[in-house]
C-alpha positions in Angstrom: 8.4 39.5 10.0 5.7 42.1 9.8 2.3 41.1 8.6 2.9 42.8 5.3 6.1 40.9 4.8 4.5 37.6 5.7 1.7 38.4 3.2 4.2 39.3 0.5 6.1 36.0 1.2 2.8 34.1 1.1 1.8 35.7 -2.2 5.2 35.0 -3.8 5.2 31.4 -2.8 1.6 31.0 -4.0 2.5 32.5 -7.4 5.6 30.2 -7.7 3.4 27.2 -6.7 0.9 28.2 -9.4 3.5 28.6 -12.2 5.4 25.5 -11.2 2.4 23.3 -11.3 1.1 25.0 -14.4 4.3 23.9 -16.1 3.7 20.3 -14.7 0.1 20.4 -16.0 1.1 21.5 -19.5 3.9 18.9 -19.6 1.5 16.2 -18.5 -1.0 17.3 -21.1 1.7 17.1 -23.8 2.8 13.6 -22.7 -0.8 12.4 -22.6 -1.4 13.8 -26.1 1.7 12.2 -27.5 0.8 8.9 -25.8 -2.7 8.9 -27.3 -1.3 9.8 -30.7 1.2 7.0 -30.6 -1.5 4.6 -29.5 -3.9 5.6 -32.2 -1.5 6.2 -35.0 1.7 4.3 -34.2 2.7 3.9 -37.9 3.2 7.6 -38.5 5.1 7.8 -35.2 7.4 5.0 -36.5 8.0 6.9 -39.7 9.1 10.0 -37.8 11.0 8.3 -34.9 11.7 4.9 -36.5 15.2 4.8 -35.1 13.9 5.0 -31.6 11.8 1.9 -31.7 12.3 -1.5 -33.2 8.7 -2.8 -33.3 5.0 -1.8 -33.2 4.6 -3.5 -29.8 7.4 -1.4 -28.3 5.7 1.7 -29.5 2.4 0.5 -28.0 4.2 0.0 -24.7 5.7 3.4 -24.9 2.2 4.9 -25.6 0.8 3.3 -22.4 3.8 4.6 -20.4 3.3 8.1 -21.8 -0.4 8.1 -21.1 0.0 6.9 -17.5 2.8 9.5 -16.7 0.9 12.2 -18.5 -2.3 11.5 -16.6 -0.4 11.5 -13.2 1.3 14.8 -14.1 -2.0 16.3 -15.1 -3.6 15.4 -11.8 -0.6 16.7 -9.8 -0.4 19.9 -11.8 -4.2 20.5 -11.5 -4.3 19.9 -7.8 -1.3 22.1 -7.1 -2.1 24.9 -9.5 -5.9 25.2 -8.8 -5.5 24.5 -5.1 -3.0 27.4 -4.8 -5.0 29.7 -7.0 -8.3 29.0 -5.1 -6.4 28.7 -1.8 -8.3 25.4 -1.2 -7.0 23.5 1.8 -8.7 20.3 0.5 -6.9 20.5 -2.9 -3.6 21.4 -1.3 -3.9 18.4 1.0 -4.8 16.1 -1.9 -1.7 17.5 -3.8 0.5 16.8 -0.8 -0.9 13.3 -0.4 -0.5 12.4 -4.1 3.1 13.6 -4.1 3.9 11.9 -0.8 2.5 8.6 -2.2 4.7 8.9 -5.3 7.7 9.7 -3.2 7.2 6.7 -0.9 6.7 4.5 -4.0 9.9 5.7 -5.5 11.9 5.1 -2.3 10.4 1.7 -1.9 11.3 0.8 -5.5 14.8 2.0 -5.0 15.2 -0.1 -1.8 13.8 -3.2 -3.6 16.1 -2.6 -6.5 19.2 -2.3 -4.3 18.3 -5.1 -1.8 16.5 -7.6 -3.9 18.5 -7.6 -7.2 19.2 -11.3 -6.8 15.5 -12.0 -6.1 14.5 -10.0 -9.2 16.9 -12.1 -11.3 15.4 -15.3 -9.9 11.8 -14.1 -10.5 12.6 -12.9 -14.1 14.4 -16.2 -14.8 11.3 -18.2 -13.7 9.0 -16.0 -15.8 11.0 -15.1 -18.9 12.9 -18.3 -19.6 9.8 -20.4 -20.2 8.5 -17.7 -22.6 11.8 -17.9 -24.5 11.5 -21.6 -24.8 7.9 -21.5 -25.9 7.5 -18.3 -28.0 10.9 -17.4 -29.4 10.7 -18.4 -33.1 6.9 -18.9 -32.9 5.6 -15.4 -32.2 7.0 -12.9 -34.7 6.6 -9.9 -32.5 8.1 -11.6 -29.5 11.0 -12.9 -31.6 11.6 -9.5 -33.2 11.7 -7.7 -29.8 14.2 -10.2 -28.4 16.4 -10.1 -31.6 16.5 -6.3 -31.4 17.3 -6.4 -27.7 20.1 -9.0 -28.1 21.7 -7.2 -31.0 21.5 -3.8 -29.4 22.7 -4.8 -25.9 25.0 -7.6 -27.4 23.6 -10.3 -25.1 22.0 -13.7 -25.4 18.9 -14.8 -23.6 18.1 -13.6 -20.1 21.0 -15.4 -18.4 23.0 -17.0 -21.3 22.6 -19.3 -24.3 21.3 -22.2 -22.1 18.0 -20.4 -21.8 17.3 -21.7 -25.3 18.0 -25.4 -24.4 15.0 -27.6 -25.4 13.3 -24.5 -26.8 11.0 -24.5 -29.9 13.7 -22.6 -31.8 16.5 -25.0 -30.9 14.4 -28.1 -31.7 13.3 -26.6 -35.0 16.6 -25.2 -36.3 19.1 -27.3 -34.2 20.8 -24.0 -33.5 20.8 -21.2 -30.9 20.0 -17.6 -32.0 22.9 -16.2 -34.0 23.3 -13.4 -31.3 24.5 -16.1 -29.0 27.5 -16.8 -31.2 28.4 -13.2 -32.0 26.1 -13.2 -35.1 27.8 -16.4 -36.5 25.7 -19.1 -38.0 25.0 -22.0 -37.4 25.3 -21.4 -33.7 25.8 -24.8 -32.0 26.4 -25.4 -28.3 30.2 -25.7 -28.8 30.4 -22.3 -30.4 27.9 -20.7 -28.1 29.9 -22.0 -25.1 33.1 -20.7 -26.6 31.8 -17.2 -27.2 30.2 -17.2 -23.8 28.1 -14.1 -24.4 26.4 -12.8 -21.2 22.7 -12.7 -20.7 20.7 -9.6 -21.3 19.8 -9.2 -17.6 23.5 -9.0 -16.6 24.3 -6.7 -19.4 21.5 -4.3 -18.6 22.3 -4.4 -14.9 26.0 -3.6 -15.7 24.8 -0.7 -17.9 22.6 0.6 -15.0 25.6 0.3 -12.6 27.9 2.2 -15.1 25.4 5.0 -15.2 24.4 4.8 -11.6 25.9 8.3 -10.8 23.8 10.0 -13.5 20.7 8.0 -12.5 21.3 8.7 -8.8 21.7 12.4 -9.6 18.4 12.5 -11.6 16.6 10.6 -8.8 18.0 12.9 -6.1 16.9 15.9 -8.1 13.4 14.5 -8.6 13.2 13.6 -4.9 14.3 17.2 -3.9 11.6 18.7 -6.1 9.0 16.4 -4.6 10.1 17.3 -1.1 10.1 21.0 -2.0 6.6 20.7 -3.5 5.3 19.0 -0.4 6.9 21.6 1.9 5.4 24.5 -0.1 2.0 23.0 -0.3 2.0 22.4 3.5 3.3 25.9 4.1 0.3 27.3 2.1 -2.0 24.9 3.8 -0.9 26.1 7.3 -0.8 29.8 6.3 -4.5 29.7 5.2 -5.5 29.2 8.8 -3.7 32.5 9.7 -5.4 34.5 6.9 
């Protein structure tokens, strides 16, 4: 390519880099703003999107997630947009490094999810089951979240109804949660064993497997964008030496 063509290609990629990261920056700012709004004024959010959330605590958790994701997108968008605009090698390298770290973290999470599913179930059982025994029926928010989850997913406990054996709820009411008996009350051990409703972990895992194709496609698309972003930033970084 002639020097003019190379310069034209460089300018085009630079402009695309600026526009792409400007969109990321604005999207991150929007998510951050929504997250702060939900955190500060969760009640009005519930009135508008009440069907999307079953409790105040869930909304608070969503707000933290939105704030974190929004902040990360803001940083990435700023580094990529401003770095390309100012042709700053330092900012472009920082952009490359941040995206690379996120990419590696995503790959590591995917590998852990595929290889250590059984280990995850064991760890969750050790952490969640004692909480079910101690807090279900005691803490209103905790109980409400689990009731909403069990009704929505049509599941019982983390593994099955036995998670509630010797629990505060069972000792107090001499019954398992009604979700463990297909919403029938009273829910004794005979009826719970007969209904044999699966635990929420297995149900959610099955749902993930059912939608694995869609999830895999989305993950592959995100990974492709990240690889493309790293390639473009590195191209601009290297071309700056030739200018």
